Backbone as JSON, one array per atom type, in Angstrom:
{
  "sequence": "MAWDTARTKRLLLEAAVEEFAEHGPTGARVDRVASAAKVNKERIYQYFGGKEQLFTAVLESELAKAAEAVPLPEPGDGDLGDFAGRLYDYHGAHPHLLRLLSWEGLRDGRAPVVAETERAAHYAGKAAQIAALQLDGTVTADVEPGRLFGAAFALATWWLTMPQLARMALSGADGSPEATREALVRMVRALTAPGTRAR",
  "N": [[41.28, 51.67, -17.91], [39.97, 50.21, -14.96], [41.07, 50.71, -11.64], [42.31, 48.12, -9.63], [41.44, 47.87, -6.63], [41.12, 45.99, -4.47], [43.0, 44.02, -5.14], [45.34, 45.52, -5.05], [45.44, 46.27, -2.35], [45.74, 43.72, -1.24], [48.24, 42.94, -2.28], [49.86, 44.86, -0.96], [49.43, 44.2, 1.74], [50.46, 41.59, 1.82], [53.15, 42.14, 1.26], [53.72, 43.78, 3.41], [53.42, 42.06, 5.62], [55.81, 40.51, 5.5], [57.72, 42.53, 5.79], [57.12, 43.74, 8.31], [57.36, 41.47, 9.94], [60.07, 40.93, 9.71], [61.38, 43.35, 10.49], [59.91, 44.55, 12.5], [57.38, 46.8, 13.93], [58.53, 49.3, 14.37], [60.96, 49.4, 13.02], [60.23, 48.84, 10.43], [59.69, 49.88, 7.02], [57.75, 51.92, 4.94], [58.38, 52.51, 2.33], [59.85, 50.26, 1.5], [57.93, 48.31, 1.7], [56.1, 49.16, -0.29], [57.79, 48.99, -2.53], [58.34, 46.23, -2.61], [55.8, 45.28, -3.08], [55.37, 46.37, -5.5], [53.93, 48.72, -5.88], [52.76, 52.06, -5.81], [53.91, 54.11, -3.18], [52.16, 55.93, -2.11], [49.68, 54.72, -2.13], [49.58, 53.24, 0.18], [49.17, 55.11, 2.19], [46.77, 56.12, 1.28], [45.03, 53.86, 1.45], [45.41, 52.73, 3.94], [46.31, 54.66, 5.81], [48.73, 55.02, 7.16], [51.91, 53.93, 8.57], [51.5, 52.72, 11.15], [48.79, 52.08, 11.09], [48.87, 50.35, 8.95], [50.31, 48.26, 10.07], [48.47, 47.44, 12.01], [46.45, 46.54, 10.29], [47.72, 44.38, 9.11], [48.23, 42.64, 11.29], [45.59, 42.14, 12.18], [44.57, 40.83, 9.86], [46.25, 38.55, 9.66], [45.81, 37.28, 12.14], [43.11, 36.67, 11.91], [43.21, 34.82, 9.85], [44.63, 32.71, 11.1], [42.9, 32.08, 13.22], [40.73, 31.07, 11.78], [41.91, 28.88, 10.53], [42.72, 27.22, 12.56], [40.63, 26.15, 14.55], [39.23, 25.79, 17.84], [38.42, 22.6, 19.29], [35.08, 21.28, 19.12], [32.8, 20.15, 21.72], [33.1, 16.68, 22.17], [34.53, 16.38, 19.87], [37.29, 16.33, 19.8], [40.31, 17.24, 21.58], [42.33, 19.39, 23.76], [44.94, 18.67, 23.3], [44.98, 17.78, 20.66], [44.26, 20.22, 19.47], [46.52, 21.8, 20.19], [48.53, 20.5, 18.74], [47.68, 21.03, 16.09], [47.89, 23.75, 16.15], [50.63, 24.09, 16.49], [51.48, 23.05, 14.04], [50.38, 24.96, 12.26], [51.65, 27.39, 12.99], [54.25, 26.63, 12.53], [54.27, 26.46, 9.76], [53.62, 29.04, 9.17], [55.52, 31.11, 10.12], [55.78, 33.87, 10.4], [53.63, 35.04, 11.78], [53.96, 34.56, 14.59], [56.29, 35.96, 14.9], [55.37, 38.57, 14.39], [53.57, 38.89, 16.51], [55.36, 38.73, 18.58], [56.96, 40.98, 18.13], [55.0, 42.87, 18.63], [54.56, 42.37, 21.37], [57.02, 43.14, 22.38], [56.95, 45.82, 22.38], [55.4, 48.16, 24.55], [54.05, 46.1, 26.75], [51.92, 46.65, 28.39], [50.5, 48.6, 27.21], [47.68, 49.62, 25.13], [46.78, 47.38, 22.5], [46.84, 46.37, 18.97], [43.62, 46.34, 17.72], [42.45, 45.68, 20.2], [40.03, 45.45, 21.7], [38.35, 43.89, 20.0], [39.96, 41.62, 19.76], [40.09, 40.79, 22.43], [37.41, 40.04, 22.82], [37.34, 37.94, 21.03], [39.13, 36.12, 22.29], [37.72, 35.73, 24.63], [35.64, 34.3, 23.58], [37.05, 31.98, 22.92], [37.69, 31.08, 25.49], [35.08, 30.54, 26.35], [34.47, 28.4, 24.67], [36.26, 26.49, 25.63], [35.24, 26.27, 28.19], [32.91, 24.93, 27.55], [34.04, 22.5, 26.73], [34.95, 21.71, 29.2], [32.55, 21.35, 30.62], [31.61, 19.22, 29.14], [33.31, 17.31, 29.95], [35.66, 16.84, 28.67], [38.11, 18.17, 29.11], [40.05, 19.16, 31.99], [38.29, 20.63, 34.76], [39.4, 22.09, 36.68], [40.93, 24.29, 36.24], [40.91, 27.65, 35.16], [39.17, 28.5, 32.15], [40.4, 30.36, 30.33], [43.06, 30.27, 31.15], [43.68, 27.65, 30.54], [43.54, 27.76, 27.75], [45.64, 29.61, 27.28], [47.8, 28.1, 28.25], [47.9, 25.89, 26.46], [48.34, 27.26, 24.08], [50.83, 28.48, 24.65], [52.53, 26.22, 25.1], [52.38, 25.05, 22.6], [53.64, 26.93, 20.95], [56.1, 27.75, 21.99], [58.33, 26.24, 21.24], [58.77, 27.14, 18.72], [59.14, 29.87, 18.88], [61.32, 30.15, 20.5], [63.63, 28.66, 19.44], [66.36, 28.23, 19.87], [66.6, 27.84, 22.64], [64.95, 25.65, 22.89], [66.43, 23.74, 21.48], [68.7, 23.54, 23.18], [67.47, 22.72, 25.52], [66.51, 20.2, 24.85], [68.76, 18.7, 24.56], [70.26, 16.58, 23.05], [68.2, 14.84, 22.66], [65.6, 13.7, 20.38], [65.01, 16.24, 18.29], [63.36, 16.78, 16.17], [60.72, 18.22, 14.16], [58.54, 16.51, 13.98], [58.81, 14.76, 16.2], [58.71, 16.61, 18.24], [56.15, 17.64, 17.93], [54.6, 15.36, 18.46], [55.29, 14.83, 21.17], [54.39, 17.22, 22.28], [51.56, 17.11, 21.91], [50.99, 14.92, 23.58], [51.85, 16.0, 26.04], [50.11, 18.23, 26.41], [47.64, 16.95, 26.5], [48.02, 15.42, 28.82], [48.3, 17.38, 30.75], [45.87, 18.69, 30.67], [43.9, 16.88, 31.04], [40.73, 15.43, 32.09], [40.09, 15.53, 35.57], [42.68, 16.25, 36.19], [44.46, 18.18, 38.47], [45.2, 21.5, 39.42], [48.0, 22.59, 41.2]],
  "CA": [[41.18, 50.49, -17.09], [39.68, 50.5, -13.56], [42.12, 50.33, -10.65], [41.9, 47.0, -8.81], [41.72, 48.25, -5.23], [41.27, 44.82, -3.62], [44.28, 43.36, -5.47], [46.41, 46.38, -4.54], [45.49, 46.1, -0.88], [46.26, 42.37, -0.96], [49.68, 43.0, -2.52], [50.5, 45.67, 0.07], [49.38, 43.46, 2.98], [51.41, 40.52, 1.7], [54.51, 42.68, 1.4], [53.84, 44.29, 4.74], [53.67, 40.93, 6.52], [57.22, 40.17, 5.53], [58.5, 43.68, 6.27], [56.93, 43.87, 9.76], [57.9, 40.3, 10.62], [61.52, 41.04, 9.68], [61.9, 44.56, 11.15], [59.07, 45.08, 13.56], [56.65, 48.02, 13.55], [59.39, 50.5, 14.47], [62.02, 49.35, 11.96], [59.65, 48.67, 9.07], [59.7, 51.07, 6.15], [56.69, 51.84, 3.96], [58.92, 52.49, 0.95], [60.23, 48.89, 1.17], [56.66, 47.62, 1.48], [55.64, 49.6, -1.62], [58.68, 48.43, -3.55], [58.12, 44.77, -2.68], [54.45, 45.06, -3.64], [55.33, 47.02, -6.8], [52.8, 49.62, -5.82], [53.16, 53.38, -5.39], [53.88, 54.27, -1.76], [50.99, 56.78, -1.75], [48.56, 53.84, -1.93], [49.57, 52.79, 1.59], [48.52, 56.17, 2.94], [45.39, 56.19, 0.8], [44.23, 52.72, 1.84], [45.61, 52.34, 5.34], [46.49, 55.82, 6.64], [50.11, 55.2, 7.56], [52.59, 52.71, 8.94], [50.87, 52.09, 12.29], [47.54, 51.51, 10.64], [49.19, 49.18, 8.12], [50.69, 47.14, 11.02], [47.18, 47.02, 12.58], [45.71, 45.75, 9.26], [48.49, 43.12, 8.94], [47.98, 41.76, 12.4], [44.18, 41.73, 12.09], [44.43, 39.9, 8.77], [46.96, 37.31, 10.0], [45.14, 36.63, 13.28], [41.88, 36.1, 11.42], [43.56, 33.6, 9.09], [44.97, 31.68, 12.06], [41.69, 31.66, 13.93], [39.9, 30.26, 10.87], [42.6, 27.68, 10.17], [42.95, 26.36, 13.74], [39.59, 26.34, 15.52], [39.17, 24.89, 18.99], [37.46, 21.51, 19.05], [33.75, 21.29, 19.74], [32.62, 19.02, 22.59], [32.98, 15.4, 21.44], [35.18, 16.47, 18.54], [38.71, 16.43, 19.94], [40.75, 17.76, 22.86], [43.31, 20.44, 23.65], [46.17, 18.14, 22.73], [44.8, 17.88, 19.18], [44.31, 21.66, 19.14], [47.9, 22.26, 20.3], [49.24, 19.94, 17.6], [47.33, 21.77, 14.88], [48.43, 25.1, 16.31], [52.06, 23.94, 16.2], [51.61, 22.9, 12.59], [50.04, 26.22, 11.61], [52.7, 28.36, 13.23], [55.47, 26.15, 11.83], [54.1, 26.77, 8.35], [53.42, 30.49, 9.04], [56.32, 31.64, 11.23], [55.7, 35.32, 10.5], [52.63, 35.49, 12.74], [54.58, 34.61, 15.91], [57.23, 37.11, 14.91], [54.57, 39.8, 14.46], [53.07, 38.96, 17.9], [56.53, 38.98, 19.46], [57.3, 42.41, 17.96], [53.97, 43.63, 19.35], [54.84, 42.25, 22.79], [58.27, 43.84, 22.75], [56.61, 47.21, 22.66], [54.97, 48.18, 25.94], [53.01, 45.09, 26.89], [50.76, 47.17, 29.13], [49.76, 49.58, 26.38], [46.65, 49.01, 24.23], [47.35, 46.75, 21.3], [46.02, 46.4, 17.77], [42.25, 45.79, 17.78], [42.38, 44.97, 21.52], [38.63, 45.11, 22.08], [37.87, 42.8, 19.18], [40.72, 40.44, 20.11], [39.65, 40.35, 23.79], [36.15, 39.37, 22.63], [37.69, 36.67, 20.39], [39.67, 35.2, 23.29], [36.64, 35.39, 25.55], [34.95, 33.23, 22.89], [37.87, 30.79, 23.08], [37.44, 30.62, 26.87], [33.74, 29.98, 26.4], [34.52, 27.08, 24.03], [36.96, 25.56, 26.56], [34.27, 25.98, 29.27], [32.02, 23.9, 27.06], [34.8, 21.24, 26.84], [34.98, 21.35, 30.62], [31.24, 20.82, 30.97], [31.5, 17.95, 28.44], [34.22, 16.35, 30.57], [36.83, 16.58, 27.78], [39.32, 18.72, 29.76], [39.92, 19.44, 33.42], [37.48, 21.79, 35.16], [40.08, 22.67, 37.83], [41.7, 25.47, 35.83], [40.09, 28.59, 34.43], [39.22, 28.23, 30.7], [41.38, 31.24, 29.7], [44.41, 29.76, 31.47], [43.91, 26.41, 29.75], [43.84, 28.19, 26.36], [46.94, 30.16, 27.25], [48.79, 27.07, 28.41], [47.99, 25.12, 25.23], [48.99, 28.12, 23.09], [52.25, 28.65, 25.01], [53.23, 25.0, 24.85], [52.49, 24.81, 21.12], [54.43, 27.96, 20.2], [57.42, 28.02, 22.57], [59.34, 25.56, 20.44], [58.98, 27.88, 17.46], [59.59, 31.22, 19.21], [62.59, 30.0, 21.2], [64.25, 27.43, 18.92], [67.68, 28.08, 20.46], [66.42, 27.26, 24.0], [64.43, 24.3, 22.7], [67.56, 22.91, 21.1], [69.52, 23.25, 24.36], [66.69, 21.96, 26.5], [66.35, 18.78, 24.43], [70.08, 18.14, 24.91], [70.55, 15.31, 22.41], [66.93, 14.12, 22.33], [65.12, 13.94, 19.01], [64.42, 17.59, 18.19], [62.69, 16.95, 14.88], [59.37, 18.76, 14.3], [57.57, 15.41, 14.21], [58.93, 14.31, 17.6], [58.26, 17.72, 19.09], [54.67, 17.7, 17.86], [54.05, 14.16, 19.16], [55.45, 15.06, 22.6], [53.47, 18.35, 22.62], [50.18, 16.61, 22.02], [50.93, 14.11, 24.8], [51.95, 16.86, 27.22], [48.9, 19.02, 26.61], [46.59, 16.01, 26.95], [48.27, 15.02, 30.17], [48.08, 18.55, 31.61], [44.47, 19.21, 30.62], [42.95, 15.73, 31.09], [39.75, 15.52, 33.16], [40.6, 15.04, 36.8], [43.95, 16.88, 36.5], [44.24, 19.29, 39.43], [46.27, 22.43, 39.54], [48.54, 22.67, 42.59]],
  "C": [[40.93, 50.82, -15.65], [40.79, 49.95, -12.69], [41.55, 49.19, -9.77], [42.29, 47.23, -7.37], [41.97, 47.03, -4.35], [42.62, 44.13, -3.88], [45.45, 44.19, -4.93], [46.56, 46.26, -3.05], [46.12, 44.74, -0.5], [47.79, 42.36, -1.17], [50.42, 43.73, -1.43], [50.5, 44.87, 1.39], [50.38, 42.29, 2.97], [52.88, 40.99, 1.87], [54.77, 43.19, 2.79], [54.06, 43.23, 5.81], [55.14, 40.65, 6.64], [58.06, 41.31, 6.13], [58.38, 43.82, 7.77], [57.49, 42.65, 10.52], [59.43, 40.41, 10.72], [62.01, 42.22, 10.55], [61.07, 45.11, 12.3], [58.37, 46.36, 13.15], [57.5, 49.28, 13.59], [60.37, 50.53, 13.32], [61.49, 49.18, 10.58], [59.61, 49.98, 8.3], [58.64, 50.93, 5.06], [57.2, 51.85, 2.54], [59.36, 51.06, 0.55], [58.99, 48.05, 0.93], [56.16, 47.88, 0.05], [56.47, 48.96, -2.72], [58.43, 46.92, -3.71], [56.8, 44.43, -3.34], [54.36, 45.6, -5.09], [54.12, 47.91, -6.95], [53.33, 51.0, -5.33], [52.93, 53.55, -3.88], [52.64, 55.04, -1.3], [49.75, 55.91, -1.5], [48.47, 53.37, -0.46], [48.87, 53.85, 2.4], [47.03, 56.32, 2.57], [44.51, 55.08, 1.4], [44.3, 52.42, 3.32], [45.81, 53.55, 6.29], [47.91, 56.07, 7.05], [50.68, 53.87, 8.04], [51.92, 51.99, 10.11], [49.58, 51.41, 11.89], [47.74, 50.3, 9.71], [49.58, 47.99, 9.0], [49.41, 46.61, 11.64], [46.47, 46.1, 11.56], [46.39, 44.39, 9.03], [48.14, 42.18, 10.06], [46.54, 41.27, 12.42], [43.97, 40.64, 11.04], [45.06, 38.52, 9.14], [46.31, 36.57, 11.15], [43.81, 36.01, 12.79], [42.16, 34.83, 10.62], [43.87, 32.42, 10.05], [43.77, 31.15, 12.8], [40.8, 30.75, 13.09], [40.56, 28.92, 10.6], [42.72, 26.7, 11.35], [41.84, 26.63, 14.78], [39.76, 25.4, 16.72], [38.19, 23.78, 18.69], [36.13, 21.8, 19.73], [33.67, 20.12, 20.71], [32.39, 17.73, 21.8], [33.75, 15.31, 20.15], [36.7, 16.61, 18.65], [39.05, 17.05, 21.29], [41.8, 18.84, 22.64], [44.66, 19.96, 23.15], [46.15, 18.19, 21.2], [44.91, 19.32, 18.71], [45.75, 22.16, 19.15], [48.74, 21.72, 19.12], [48.93, 20.71, 16.32], [47.88, 23.17, 14.94], [49.92, 25.12, 15.97], [52.3, 23.85, 14.68], [51.4, 24.22, 11.84], [51.18, 27.22, 11.77], [54.05, 27.94, 12.64], [55.48, 26.49, 10.37], [53.96, 28.28, 8.1], [54.18, 31.17, 10.14], [56.2, 33.17, 11.39], [54.71, 35.8, 11.54], [53.21, 35.54, 14.17], [55.58, 35.7, 16.0], [56.47, 38.43, 15.06], [54.06, 39.97, 15.9], [54.21, 39.27, 18.86], [56.95, 40.46, 19.39], [56.29, 43.24, 18.73], [54.23, 43.57, 20.85], [56.07, 42.97, 23.27], [58.05, 45.33, 22.92], [56.19, 47.27, 24.1], [53.8, 47.22, 26.11], [51.79, 45.55, 27.67], [49.93, 48.14, 28.34], [48.7, 48.87, 25.55], [47.34, 48.45, 22.97], [46.34, 46.81, 20.12], [44.69, 45.69, 18.0], [41.99, 45.04, 19.08], [40.99, 44.58, 21.91], [38.12, 43.92, 21.35], [38.64, 41.5, 19.54], [40.37, 39.89, 21.48], [38.35, 39.57, 23.64], [36.42, 38.01, 21.97], [38.21, 35.69, 21.39], [38.65, 34.84, 24.37], [35.8, 34.26, 24.9], [35.7, 31.92, 23.0], [37.63, 30.19, 24.47], [36.08, 29.97, 27.0], [33.72, 28.54, 25.75], [35.24, 26.06, 24.96], [36.03, 25.27, 27.75], [33.29, 24.91, 28.81], [32.71, 22.5, 27.08], [34.86, 20.78, 28.28], [33.64, 20.71, 31.04], [31.01, 19.44, 30.36], [32.37, 16.88, 29.08], [35.45, 16.0, 29.67], [38.12, 17.04, 28.38], [39.02, 19.0, 31.24], [39.08, 20.72, 33.69], [38.14, 22.51, 36.32], [40.85, 23.92, 37.51], [40.78, 26.33, 34.98], [40.25, 28.37, 32.94], [40.3, 29.08, 29.96], [42.81, 30.78, 29.94], [44.7, 28.46, 30.72], [44.24, 26.78, 28.3], [45.27, 28.7, 26.29], [48.04, 29.12, 27.42], [48.97, 26.23, 27.14], [48.68, 25.95, 24.18], [50.49, 28.25, 23.39], [53.06, 27.38, 24.73], [53.4, 24.71, 23.38], [53.45, 25.72, 20.46], [55.82, 28.16, 20.74], [58.52, 27.42, 21.74], [59.73, 26.31, 19.17], [59.46, 29.29, 17.75], [60.93, 31.24, 19.85], [63.37, 28.76, 20.73], [65.66, 27.17, 19.54], [67.57, 27.46, 21.85], [65.84, 25.86, 23.86], [65.53, 23.33, 22.34], [68.43, 22.54, 22.31], [68.77, 22.43, 25.36], [66.56, 20.49, 26.13], [67.67, 18.01, 24.62], [70.32, 16.75, 24.36], [69.31, 14.48, 22.15], [66.51, 14.44, 20.92], [64.39, 15.28, 18.95], [63.7, 17.83, 16.91], [61.28, 17.54, 15.13], [58.37, 17.67, 14.57], [57.61, 14.95, 15.65], [58.41, 15.36, 18.55], [56.73, 17.77, 19.09], [54.03, 16.54, 18.64], [54.12, 14.37, 20.68], [54.51, 16.19, 23.09], [52.07, 17.91, 22.86], [50.03, 15.81, 23.28], [50.96, 14.99, 26.05], [50.7, 17.64, 27.48], [47.74, 18.11, 27.06], [46.75, 15.67, 28.43], [47.97, 16.19, 31.15], [46.68, 19.02, 31.7], [43.44, 18.09, 30.73], [41.96, 15.94, 32.23], [40.33, 14.88, 34.43], [41.94, 15.6, 37.18], [43.69, 18.1, 37.4], [45.46, 20.19, 39.46], [46.74, 22.49, 41.01], [49.01, 24.06, 42.89]]
}
């Protein structure tokens, strides 16, 4: 019987997502990944090269899924408030990705990161899409496109990466995911509306 390489890689990546999200790239163990995937540990080295390369593959795969699932709106097709709401939904349903990105950031934030050139090009594309929304009059033109993307991303994900602070900051207000999402969409719309000026 022929070995199903694609299936084996998928099983290893799925197991590695959980391992890296829980323990970070330093604390993760390839033997636990192999055990969870029910695959011989040697396959990790054969297919990925080692733990660091496996972490790279995990992040690349998970970031690609998120980018496909939550595209920025096209001109005339929505605004950054809508985008932030969908981003909040995605990360709420896939909490491992924010954990992976947090682990990555806890390393040396000035050091090169996984697939940095490709990811920088991806975010440059996001900025170009926001520039198109600015030209269309959908969002403010007073703030650089990359900063608008960063602000929408930060507002959408803070509630999920810092739930303990969010709980304290809300101080008795409705902290349900539904109420948070509704307020998030309103905030991002207000902050990025045409005519809004940065001070």
